[in-house]
C-alpha positions in Angstrom: -80.3 204.8 -59.9 -82.2 201.7 -58.9 -85.2 202.5 -56.8 -85.8 199.9 -54.1 -89.3 198.4 -53.6 -89.5 200.1 -50.3 -88.5 203.4 -51.7 -91.1 203.1 -54.4 -93.7 202.4 -51.8 -92.7 205.5 -49.8 -92.5 207.6 -52.9 -96.0 206.6 -53.9 -97.3 208.2 -50.7 -95.6 211.5 -51.4 -96.5 214.2 -53.8 -93.2 215.8 -54.8 -94.9 218.8 -56.4 -96.8 219.7 -53.3 -95.8 222.1 -50.7 -96.7 220.8 -47.3 -97.7 222.6 -44.1 -95.4 221.6 -41.2 -98.3 219.6 -39.6 -98.9 217.6 -42.8 -95.1 217.1 -43.4 -94.7 215.8 -39.9 -97.6 213.4 -40.3 -96.2 212.2 -43.7 -92.7 211.7 -42.3 -94.0 209.7 -39.4 -96.1 207.6 -41.8 -93.2 206.9 -44.2 -90.5 206.4 -41.6 -90.7 202.7 -40.9 -87.1 201.8 -40.6 -85.7 199.4 -38.0 -84.0 202.3 -36.3 -85.4 205.5 -34.9 -84.8 207.9 -37.8 -83.7 211.5 -37.4 -85.9 214.2 -38.7 -83.8 216.9 -40.4 -84.6 220.4 -41.7 -82.7 222.2 -44.6 -83.3 225.8 -45.2 -81.9 227.3 -48.4 -81.2 231.0 -47.8 -80.7 233.9 -50.2 -77.5 235.0 -48.6 -73.9 234.9 -49.8 -72.0 233.1 -47.0 -68.7 234.4 -48.4 -69.7 237.8 -47.1 -68.8 238.0 -43.5 -71.9 240.1 -42.8 -74.2 237.5 -44.3 -72.9 234.5 -42.4 -76.0 233.2 -40.7 -74.9 231.3 -37.6 -76.3 230.9 -34.1 -77.7 228.5 -31.6 -81.3 227.5 -30.7 -82.7 225.7 -27.8 -85.1 223.1 -29.2 -88.0 222.7 -26.7 -87.9 218.9 -27.0 -84.3 218.4 -27.8 -83.0 216.4 -30.7 -83.5 212.9 -29.2 -79.8 212.4 -29.6 -77.5 211.8 -26.7 -75.0 214.6 -26.8 -71.5 213.7 -25.6 -69.8 216.7 -24.0 -66.2 217.4 -23.2 -65.4 220.3 -20.9 -61.9 221.7 -21.1 -61.2 223.5 -17.8 -58.5 224.0 -15.3 -58.7 221.8 -12.1 -60.6 224.4 -10.0 -63.5 224.4 -12.4 -63.6 220.7 -13.2 -65.8 219.6 -10.3 -68.5 222.0 -11.4 -68.5 220.6 -15.0 -68.6 217.0 -13.7 -71.6 217.7 -11.4 -73.4 219.3 -14.4 -73.2 216.0 -16.2 -70.3 216.5 -18.6 -69.1 213.2 -20.1 -65.5 214.1 -20.1 -63.7 216.8 -18.1 -60.0 217.7 -18.1 -57.3 220.0 -19.4 -53.8 218.9 -20.4 -54.8 215.2 -20.6 -57.5 216.0 -23.1 -55.4 218.5 -25.1 -52.9 215.6 -25.6 -55.7 213.2 -26.6 -57.2 215.6 -29.1 -53.7 216.2 -30.5 -53.5 212.4 -31.0 -56.7 212.4 -33.0 -59.3 211.6 -30.3 -62.6 213.2 -31.0 -65.2 211.0 -29.5 -67.5 213.9 -28.5 -70.3 216.0 -30.0 -69.6 219.3 -28.3 -66.6 220.8 -26.6 -67.2 223.5 -24.0 -64.2 225.5 -22.7 -63.4 227.9 -19.9 -62.0 231.1 -21.4 -58.7 230.7 -19.6 -58.0 227.5 -21.6 -58.6 228.9 -25.0 -55.0 230.1 -25.6 -54.0 226.4 -25.3 -57.0 224.9 -27.0 -56.8 227.5 -29.8 -53.6 225.8 -31.0 -55.6 222.8 -31.9 -57.8 224.7 -34.4 -56.5 222.7 -37.3 -57.7 219.5 -35.7 -61.0 220.8 -34.2 -62.0 223.3 -36.8 -62.8 220.9 -39.7 -64.7 218.7 -37.2 -66.8 221.6 -36.2 -65.8 221.1 -32.6 -63.9 224.4 -31.9 -65.5 226.2 -28.9 -66.7 229.7 -29.7 -68.0 232.5 -27.5 -70.8 233.2 -30.1 -72.2 229.7 -29.8 -72.0 229.8 -26.0 -69.3 227.1 -25.8 -66.6 229.4 -24.4 -67.9 230.5 -21.0 -67.2 230.7 -17.3 -70.6 229.3 -16.5 -69.7 225.7 -17.4 -72.6 224.1 -15.6 -75.2 226.3 -17.5 -73.5 225.5 -20.9 -73.4 221.8 -20.2 -77.1 221.8 -19.2 -78.2 223.7 -22.2 -76.3 221.5 -24.7 -77.6 218.4 -23.0 -81.2 219.7 -23.0 -81.2 220.3 -26.8 -79.4 223.6 -27.6 -78.0 223.1 -31.1 -75.7 225.2 -33.2 -76.3 226.0 -36.8 -74.4 227.8 -39.5 -75.0 228.4 -43.2 -72.9 226.3 -45.5 -71.1 227.5 -48.7 -74.2 226.7 -50.8 -76.3 228.9 -48.6 -78.1 226.0 -46.8 -78.6 225.6 -43.1 -79.1 222.1 -41.9 -80.2 220.8 -38.5 -81.6 217.8 -36.8 -85.0 218.7 -35.2 -85.9 215.4 -33.6 -86.6 211.7 -34.1 -89.3 209.9 -35.9 -90.5 208.5 -32.5 -91.4 212.0 -31.2 -95.0 213.0 -30.9 -96.1 215.1 -33.9 -96.6 218.2 -31.6 -93.0 217.9 -30.3 -91.6 217.8 -33.8 -93.8 220.7 -34.9 -92.7 222.8 -31.8 -89.0 222.0 -32.6 -89.4 222.9 -36.3 -91.2 226.2 -35.7 -88.6 227.1 -33.0 -85.8 226.4 -35.5 -87.4 228.3 -38.4 -88.2 231.3 -36.2 -84.6 231.5 -34.9 -83.2 231.4 -38.5 -85.7 234.1 -39.5 -84.5 236.3 -36.6 -80.9 236.0 -37.9 -81.7 237.6 -41.3 -78.6 239.7 -42.1 -79.4 243.4 -42.6 -77.4 243.3 -45.9 -79.3 240.3 -47.3 -81.3 241.4 -50.4 -84.2 239.7 -52.1 -85.8 236.6 -50.8 -84.2 235.5 -47.5 -85.7 232.0 -47.3 -85.8 230.3 -50.7 -87.0 226.9 -49.6 -87.5 224.7 -46.6 -87.3 220.9 -46.8 -88.0 218.3 -44.1 -86.6 214.8 -44.4 -86.2 211.7 -42.4 -82.9 209.7 -42.6 -84.2 207.2 -45.2 -87.2 209.1 -46.3 -88.1 211.6 -49.0 -87.6 215.3 -48.8 -90.8 217.3 -48.3 -91.1 220.9 -49.4 -92.6 223.1 -46.8 -95.0 225.9 -47.8 -93.9 229.5 -47.6 -97.0 230.2 -45.6 -95.3 228.5 -42.7 -92.6 231.1 -42.5 -94.8 233.6 -40.7 -93.7 234.0 -37.0 -95.7 231.8 -34.7 
């Protein structure tokens, strides 16, 4: 693999054998993130769980105190009497039959779909389309609800969903390189604490095997285990 000059320069500033505190890692990522665009800061937590066991599937939502810095495009699927409420809450798209038809035709120009419970029998039929895209609303993640306004507000404010992948890793975006260090640190601690809270009762051995922070174009920094104490 050819290493670009820029990458070499970045790598020279990073000690790959070192485990960083979150404060150090944030400072280092901000220092090495010099792209033309505002890079995302991502976290990956490798968990000692077996996601094939239903009782070890770590999934949930977390409200990041400072949001992810991304604009979240929201579709609300609701019957006419609930549509006004969703529009007023700032949903980007609101509808029912018209959007079911669009989704069926392959439209998916949104990040989150929130649905009123009385639309799920219809929306559920589109599982094959929405499931693989991770867009299927789900009561567990707060995206099937009668309180549409609250759900729209929370998603727009930075509530994100996470779930462990087959390899036992949980990924999430925890902000942008342009954030203040303190904002990134708050978001990262909030995310880690939420994942720690979701430890399955049946999970044996070490729950969190490793934590890595990366920026879009930057190196992955290993985070010290000492940072996993609750803050």
